C-alpha positions as CSV (number, residue, x, y, z in Angstrom):
1,M,15.9,-22.1,-48.6
2,A,15.2,-24.4,-45.6
3,E,17.6,-22.2,-43.5
4,Q,15.8,-19.1,-44.7
5,N,12.4,-20.5,-43.7
6,H,13.8,-21.6,-40.4
7,S,15.1,-18.1,-39.9
8,H,11.7,-16.6,-40.7
9,T,10.0,-19.1,-38.4
10,H,12.4,-18.2,-35.5
11,A,11.8,-14.5,-36.1
12,D,8.1,-15.0,-36.2
13,N,8.2,-17.0,-32.9
14,T,10.3,-14.3,-31.3
15,D,8.0,-11.6,-32.4
16,S,5.0,-13.6,-31.2
17,H,6.7,-14.2,-27.8
18,D,7.6,-10.5,-27.5
19,R,4.0,-9.5,-28.3
20,L,2.7,-12.1,-25.8
21,S,5.1,-10.8,-23.1
22,A,4.0,-7.2,-23.8
23,V,0.3,-8.3,-23.5
24,N,1.0,-10.2,-20.2
25,A,2.9,-7.2,-18.8
26,S,0.0,-4.9,-19.8
27,V,-2.5,-7.2,-18.1
28,K,-0.4,-7.5,-15.0
29,R,0.0,-3.7,-14.9
30,A,-3.7,-3.2,-15.2
31,I,-4.4,-5.6,-12.3
32,D,-1.7,-4.0,-10.2
33,E,-3.3,-0.6,-10.8
34,F,-6.8,-1.7,-10.3
35,E,-8.2,0.2,-7.3
36,W,-9.6,-2.3,-4.9
37,H,-12.8,-1.3,-3.0
38,P,-13.5,-3.7,-0.1
39,D,-16.9,-2.0,0.5
40,L,-17.9,-2.9,-3.1
41,T,-16.8,-6.5,-2.5
42,E,-19.0,-6.7,0.6
43,A,-22.0,-5.2,-1.2
44,L,-21.7,-7.6,-4.1
45,Y,-21.4,-10.5,-1.7
46,S,-24.7,-9.4,-0.1
47,I,-26.5,-9.2,-3.4
48,L,-25.3,-12.5,-4.6
49,V,-26.1,-14.3,-1.3
50,S,-29.6,-12.9,-1.5
51,E,-30.0,-14.7,-4.8
52,A,-31.8,-11.7,-6.3
53,G,-33.6,-12.2,-9.6
54,Q,-32.1,-10.8,-12.8
55,S,-34.2,-7.6,-12.7
56,E,-33.3,-7.0,-9.0
57,L,-29.7,-7.8,-9.7
58,D,-29.6,-5.2,-12.6
59,V,-31.2,-2.6,-10.3
60,E,-28.6,-3.2,-7.5
61,L,-25.7,-3.2,-10.0
62,R,-26.8,0.1,-11.5
63,K,-26.9,1.6,-8.0
64,L,-23.4,0.4,-7.3
65,E,-22.3,1.6,-10.7
66,R,-23.2,5.1,-9.9
67,I,-20.6,5.0,-7.1
68,Y,-17.9,2.6,-8.4
69,R,-18.4,2.9,-12.2
70,D,-17.3,-0.1,-14.2
71,A,-15.2,-1.4,-11.3
72,V,-18.5,-3.1,-10.3
73,Y,-18.2,-5.6,-13.2
74,T,-14.4,-6.2,-12.6
75,E,-15.1,-7.3,-9.0
76,L,-18.4,-9.1,-9.9
77,I,-16.8,-11.3,-12.5
78,Y,-13.8,-11.9,-10.3
79,L,-16.0,-13.1,-7.4
80,L,-17.9,-15.5,-9.7
81,S,-15.0,-16.9,-11.8
82,H,-11.6,-15.6,-10.4
83,L,-10.9,-14.0,-13.8
84,R,-9.7,-10.4,-13.5
85,F,-10.4,-7.8,-16.3
86,E,-10.0,-4.1,-16.6
87,P,-13.2,-2.3,-15.8
88,E,-14.3,-1.4,-19.4
89,E,-13.5,-5.0,-20.6
90,A,-15.3,-6.4,-17.6
91,R,-18.4,-4.4,-18.4
92,R,-18.4,-5.7,-22.0
93,H,-18.0,-9.2,-20.8
94,W,-20.9,-8.8,-18.3
95,Q,-23.2,-7.5,-21.0
96,S,-22.2,-10.5,-23.2
97,I,-22.9,-12.9,-20.3
98,I,-26.4,-11.5,-19.9
99,Q,-27.1,-11.7,-23.7
100,H,-25.7,-15.3,-23.6
101,R,-28.0,-16.1,-20.6
102,D,-31.0,-14.7,-22.5
103,A,-30.1,-16.8,-25.6
104,M,-29.8,-19.9,-23.4
105,H,-33.1,-19.2,-21.8
106,K,-34.8,-18.9,-25.2
107,R,-33.1,-22.0,-26.5
108,L,-33.8,-24.2,-23.5
109,G,-37.2,-22.7,-22.7
110,S,-36.5,-22.4,-18.9
111,S,-34.7,-19.9,-16.7
112,V,-30.9,-20.0,-16.5
113,D,-28.9,-19.0,-13.5
114,V,-26.4,-16.2,-14.3
115,R,-23.6,-18.3,-12.9
116,V,-24.4,-21.1,-15.3
117,A,-24.5,-18.5,-18.1
118,L,-21.1,-17.1,-17.0
119,V,-19.4,-20.5,-17.1
120,S,-20.9,-21.3,-20.4
121,Y,-19.9,-18.0,-21.8
122,F,-16.2,-18.2,-20.7
123,L,-15.9,-21.9,-21.7
124,Q,-17.7,-21.9,-25.0
125,V,-17.8,-18.3,-26.3
126,S,-14.9,-16.3,-24.9
127,R,-12.9,-19.4,-24.0
128,K,-11.0,-17.8,-21.0
129,L,-12.1,-20.1,-18.2
130,Q,-9.7,-23.1,-18.0
131,N,-10.5,-24.0,-14.4
132,P,-14.1,-23.2,-13.6
133,K,-14.5,-21.9,-10.1
134,V,-18.0,-20.7,-9.5
135,I,-19.0,-19.6,-6.1
136,E,-21.5,-21.6,-4.1
137,L,-23.4,-18.6,-2.8
138,Q,-25.1,-20.2,0.1
139,L,-21.7,-20.9,1.8
140,F,-21.2,-17.2,2.2
141,E,-23.9,-17.0,4.9
142,K,-21.9,-19.4,7.0
143,T,-18.3,-18.6,6.1
144,Q,-17.6,-15.5,4.1
145,S,-20.5,-13.0,4.5
146,S,-18.0,-10.6,6.2
147,V,-14.9,-11.8,4.6
148,Y,-12.9,-8.6,5.2
149,W,-14.3,-7.5,8.5
150,D,-13.8,-8.4,12.1
151,E,-17.1,-8.9,13.8
152,L,-16.0,-8.0,17.4
153,T,-14.2,-4.7,16.6
154,G,-15.8,-3.6,13.3
155,L,-12.3,-3.2,11.9
156,H,-10.9,-4.8,8.8
157,N,-9.4,-8.2,9.5
158,Y,-6.2,-10.1,8.7
159,R,-7.3,-11.3,5.3
160,F,-8.0,-7.7,4.3
161,F,-4.6,-6.6,5.8
162,K,-2.6,-9.0,3.6
163,E,-4.3,-8.0,0.4
164,Y,-4.5,-4.3,1.1
165,L,-0.9,-3.9,2.3
166,T,0.4,-5.7,-0.8
167,R,-1.6,-3.3,-3.0
168,E,-0.6,-0.2,-1.1
169,I,3.1,-1.1,-1.2
170,G,2.8,-1.4,-5.0
171,K,1.2,2.0,-5.1
172,S,4.0,3.4,-2.9
173,E,6.6,2.0,-5.2
174,R,5.0,3.4,-8.3
175,S,4.4,6.9,-6.8
176,S,7.8,7.0,-5.0
177,S,6.1,7.9,-1.8
178,P,6.8,6.3,1.6
179,L,4.2,4.0,3.3
180,S,4.4,3.4,7.0
181,L,3.1,0.4,9.0
182,V,2.4,0.5,12.7
183,M,2.1,-2.8,14.6
184,I,0.3,-2.6,17.9
185,D,-0.1,-4.9,20.9
186,I,-2.2,-4.3,24.0
187,D,0.2,-4.5,27.0
188,D,-0.4,-7.4,29.4
189,F,-3.7,-8.2,27.9
190,K,-3.6,-11.8,29.2
191,I,-3.4,-10.5,32.7
192,Y,-6.5,-8.3,32.1
193,N,-8.4,-11.3,30.7
194,D,-7.3,-13.6,33.5
195,L,-8.4,-11.1,36.2
196,N,-11.5,-9.7,34.6
197,G,-12.8,-12.4,32.3
198,H,-13.0,-12.7,28.5
199,E,-16.2,-10.6,28.2
200,A,-14.4,-7.6,29.8
201,G,-11.4,-8.3,27.5
202,N,-13.7,-8.2,24.5
203,E,-15.0,-4.8,25.6
204,V,-11.4,-3.6,25.8
205,L,-10.7,-4.8,22.3
206,A,-13.8,-3.1,20.9
207,T,-13.0,0.2,22.7
208,V,-9.3,0.1,21.6
209,A,-10.5,-0.4,18.0
210,R,-12.9,2.6,18.3
211,L,-10.2,4.9,19.8
212,L,-7.6,3.9,17.2
213,T,-10.0,4.7,14.4
214,G,-10.8,8.0,16.0
215,S,-7.1,8.9,16.0
216,L,-6.5,8.3,12.3
217,R,-6.7,10.4,9.2
218,K,-9.2,9.5,6.5
219,V,-6.5,7.9,4.4
220,D,-5.3,5.6,7.2
221,V,-6.6,2.1,7.8
222,A,-6.9,0.3,11.1
223,V,-6.9,-3.5,11.2
224,R,-7.4,-6.2,13.8
225,Y,-4.3,-8.3,13.1
226,G,-5.3,-11.0,15.5
227,G,-6.0,-11.5,19.2
228,E,-4.9,-8.4,21.0
229,E,-2.8,-7.2,18.0
230,F,-3.8,-4.4,15.7
231,A,-2.1,-2.7,12.7
232,L,-2.3,0.7,11.1
233,I,-1.5,1.1,7.4
234,L,-0.5,4.7,6.7
235,P,-0.3,5.5,2.9
236,A,2.0,8.3,1.7
237,T,3.3,8.8,5.3
238,P,7.0,9.1,6.2
239,K,8.4,7.9,9.5
240,S,8.0,11.4,11.2
241,G,4.3,11.5,10.2
242,A,3.8,7.9,11.3
243,Q,5.3,8.8,14.7
244,L,2.8,11.6,15.1
245,V,-0.2,9.3,14.2
246,A,1.1,6.5,16.5
247,E,1.7,8.8,19.5
248,R,-1.8,10.3,19.1
249,A,-3.3,6.9,19.1
250,R,-1.2,5.7,22.0
251,E,-2.1,8.8,24.1
252,S,-5.8,8.3,23.4
253,I,-5.7,4.8,24.9
254,E,-3.6,5.9,27.8
255,R,-6.0,8.7,28.7
256,H,-9.1,6.5,28.4
257,S,-10.6,5.2,31.6
258,F,-11.1,1.4,31.0
259,P,-13.0,-0.6,33.6
260,H,-10.6,-2.4,35.9
261,G,-7.7,-0.6,34.3
262,I,-6.1,-0.1,37.7
263,T,-5.5,-3.9,37.9
264,Q,-3.0,-3.7,35.1
265,P,0.8,-3.7,35.8
266,L,1.0,-0.1,34.6
267,S,-2.3,0.8,36.4
268,K,-4.0,1.4,33.1
269,V,-4.6,-0.2,29.7
270,T,-1.7,0.8,27.4
271,L,-0.3,-0.1,24.0
272,S,3.2,-0.8,22.6
273,M,3.7,0.2,19.0
274,G,6.4,-0.4,16.4
275,I,6.9,1.5,13.1
276,A,8.5,0.4,9.9
277,T,8.5,2.3,6.6
278,C,8.6,1.3,3.0
279,P,11.0,1.5,1.2
280,V,13.7,2.4,3.7
281,D,13.1,-0.6,6.0
282,A,11.6,-3.1,3.6
283,R,10.0,-3.3,0.1
284,E,8.1,-6.6,0.6
285,P,4.9,-7.0,2.8
286,G,6.2,-9.8,4.9
287,E,9.5,-8.1,5.6
288,L,7.8,-4.8,6.4
289,V,5.5,-6.6,8.9
290,Q,8.6,-8.3,10.5
291,R,10.4,-5.0,10.9
292,A,7.4,-3.3,12.4
293,D,6.9,-6.3,14.7
294,H,10.5,-6.1,15.8
295,A,10.1,-2.4,16.7
296,M,6.9,-3.2,18.6
297,Y,8.7,-5.8,20.8
298,A,11.6,-3.3,21.3
299,A,8.9,-0.9,22.7
300,K,7.8,-3.6,25.1
301,A,11.4,-4.4,26.1
302,S,11.9,-0.6,26.8
303,G,9.1,-0.5,29.3
304,K,5.8,-0.7,27.3
305,N,3.3,2.1,26.6
306,R,5.5,3.6,24.0
307,V,6.2,3.9,20.2
308,H,9.4,2.5,18.8
309,V,10.7,3.2,15.3
310,Y,12.6,0.4,13.5
311,G,16.3,1.3,13.4
312,Q,15.5,4.4,15.5
313,G,16.1,6.5,12.4
314,V,13.6,8.9,10.9
315,R,14.5,8.5,7.3
316,S,11.7,7.2,5.0
317,Y,14.0,6.4,2.0
318,P,17.2,4.4,1.7
319,R,20.3,6.5,1.0
320,T,23.0,5.6,-1.5
321,D,26.4,7.2,-1.7
322,T,26.9,9.3,-4.8
323,S,29.1,11.9,-6.5
324,L,26.5,13.9,-8.5
325,S,27.3,17.4,-9.5
326,G,24.8,20.2,-9.9
327,R,23.8,23.7,-8.9
328,F,21.5,25.2,-6.3
329,R,19.9,28.6,-6.1
330,M,18.3,30.2,-3.1
331,L,15.0,31.8,-4.1
332,A,15.6,34.9,-6.2
333,A,19.4,34.7,-5.7
334,E,22.4,33.6,-7.7
335,S,23.2,29.9,-8.2
336,H,26.1,28.0,-6.6
337,P,27.8,24.7,-7.4
338,L,27.2,21.7,-5.3
339,T,28.6,18.1,-4.9
340,A,26.2,15.5,-3.6
341,L,27.5,13.0,-1.1
342,N,24.5,10.8,-0.8
343,I,20.9,10.9,-2.1
344,S,17.5,9.3,-1.6
345,E,14.1,9.9,-3.1
346,G,13.3,12.1,-0.1
347,G,16.4,14.2,0.3
348,F,20.2,14.4,0.0
349,L,23.4,15.6,1.5
350,F,25.8,17.9,-0.5
351,L,28.9,20.1,-0.1
352,S,28.7,23.8,-0.9
353,D,31.0,26.8,-0.7
354,V,28.3,28.8,1.0
355,S,26.4,28.3,4.2
356,L,22.6,27.9,4.1
357,V,20.1,28.8,6.7
358,P,18.1,25.9,8.1
359,G,14.4,26.1,7.1
360,S,15.2,28.1,3.9
361,L,14.1,26.9,0.4
362,A,16.4,26.2,-2.5
363,D,15.9,25.3,-6.2
364,I,18.3,22.5,-7.2
365,N,19.5,21.1,-10.5
366,L,21.3,17.8,-10.6
367,V,22.9,16.1,-13.6
368,L,22.6,12.3,-13.6
369,P,25.7,10.5,-14.8
370,D,25.7,8.3,-17.9
371,S,22.4,9.7,-19.2
372,Q,23.5,13.3,-18.5
373,K,19.8,14.1,-17.9
374,E,19.1,17.0,-15.6
375,I,16.5,16.9,-12.9
376,T,15.1,19.9,-11.1
377,M,13.7,20.0,-7.6
378,S,12.9,22.3,-4.7
379,G,14.1,21.5,-1.2
380,R,14.1,22.7,2.4
381,V,17.4,23.0,4.2
382,I,17.4,20.7,7.3
383,H,20.9,21.5,8.5
384,A,24.1,23.1,7.5
385,K,27.5,22.9,9.2
386,E,31.0,23.9,8.3
387,K,33.2,20.8,7.6
388,K,36.3,22.8,7.0
389,K,37.0,26.5,6.2
390,G,34.9,27.5,3.2
391,T,33.2,24.1,2.8
392,F,29.7,23.4,4.2
393,E,27.8,20.2,4.5
394,V,24.1,20.8,3.8
395,G,21.2,18.4,4.3
396,I,18.1,19.0,2.1
397,R,14.6,17.5,2.2
398,V,12.9,17.3,-1.1
399,V,9.6,19.3,-1.1
400,D,8.8,19.4,-4.8
401,L,9.8,17.1,-7.7
402,S,7.9,16.4,-10.9
403,R,6.7,12.9,-11.6
404,N,9.1,12.6,-14.6
405,D,12.1,13.7,-12.6
406,S,11.0,11.6,-9.6
407,A,11.0,8.5,-11.9
408,L,14.5,9.5,-13.3
409,L,15.8,9.9,-9.7
410,A,14.3,6.6,-8.6
411,G,15.8,4.8,-11.6
412,Y,19.3,6.3,-10.9
413,I,19.1,5.2,-7.2
414,R,18.1,1.7,-8.1
415,S,20.9,1.4,-10.6
416,A,23.4,2.9,-8.1
417,T,22.6,0.7,-5.2
418,Q,22.1,-2.5,-7.2
419,G,19.8,-3.8,-4.5
420,S,22.0,-2.8,-1.6
421,R,21.0,-0.3,1.1
422,T,24.0,1.8,1.8
423,E,23.5,4.0,4.9
424,G,24.8,7.5,4.5
425,H,25.2,10.3,7.0
426,E,22.6,10.6,9.8
427,T,20.4,13.3,8.4
428,S,16.7,13.6,9.5
429,L,14.9,13.4,6.2
C-alpha cells in the first residue's frame, strides 16, 4: 500500500511539474510575442512623471488605449512593478488595482497613491510581487525621461537597440524570415572633430542621422549605437535587400555637402558599413553584432566609404546538405523528378534531367525523410547548368511557402544540421 501511495504521489508530482512547465512555457511565449511599443513606453513615462491625478491618469490611459489597446496596461504594470502580463490579463489586474486603491481610500479616509495600491494589491491580494520594485517617478526627470532616445540625433539609442534587436531576432526565428543588421561608422570622424571642433562634429552626427533615416523604409530602424557609430535594423530583409538599403544610405551621405568636408582624408564625409544577416551569419544578438562589426571594419580596411557583406556571400539562410527526393512542374507543364543536393529555408539546389530557364517559375513538391510528409512550394530558377550529359544542376529561390510547410522545412533543417552550418554550393539565394 505504501509503495502504491508513493507511486501515486510521484505521478501527481510529475503531472504537477508538467503542468507548471506548460504554464511557464505559455507565459514565456506570451512575453516573447508581446509587441513592444517604445513610443507607448515614452508616453507612459511622461504621464507618470507628471504625477497626474487619478482622473487625469484615466483620461490619458483611455487616449493611449485607443491606439495601443490593452497593451497600455501590460506596459504600465511592467513600468511600475517589473511584472509582465498578457494584455487582457494586465487590463484585469489594472482594474482590480484601481478598485483596491478605492477600497484603501475608503478604509483609511485619505487619498492613496496608485503605486502604493499596486504594491498592496500584488503583495496581499494577487500575491505575485515577491521583490517589490516601484519606480521613483521623480528620478525620471533627471535620468530616464528619454530612456530609449538619443537627444543629439533624435534616433533610438543603444538601450533600445539591445532590447529591440533581441525581440526582432525572436520574430525572425518564429516567422522563418531573415533579419539583417547594418553597422555603420563615420570614416575618420576624429580627424573631423580635431580640425573643426566638437560642435561641428555634433552637427555632422545630427545630419548623418537625418540622412540615414531618410534612406530607410518604414519597417527599418536607425539607431545611434554610440559615438560616431550607428546601426540599422532591417526586419524581413535578406542580404541582397540589405545591400540595397545600405548603398542608398551610403550614397546619400557621400553626396551631401557637409561643412568642412573637404578637410577629410577622402575630401568628404563618408561611411563604412558592414552587413550580417540572421540566421545565416548568427542567431544570437551579440554574435550578429560581432559579425556586422567585423564586416564594417573589413570595409574600412578595403578603403572606406563602402559596404561590406559578412562572408561576402549573399545567402540569407544557412544551407545543409541533403538527399531529398521530389518532383517539380513548370507552370502548366508536366512534372519531372528531382534530387535535392542542399537546402535552406530560402532556396535549394537540385539535380534534374531537364534544363530550366533562369527567371522561370516552378511548383515543387518535396518529401521529407522519416516523417514522409510532403511540402509544396513555388520557386524561381536562379541558375541552371549542365553537370554531365542529360543531368542539370538547378538553383531555386523560394518565393511562396505556406506557414505550415515553412515550419516543417525549418524543423527538418534544424534536425539535419544538428546545430552545424554546412556550406553548400555557391548559389545566390
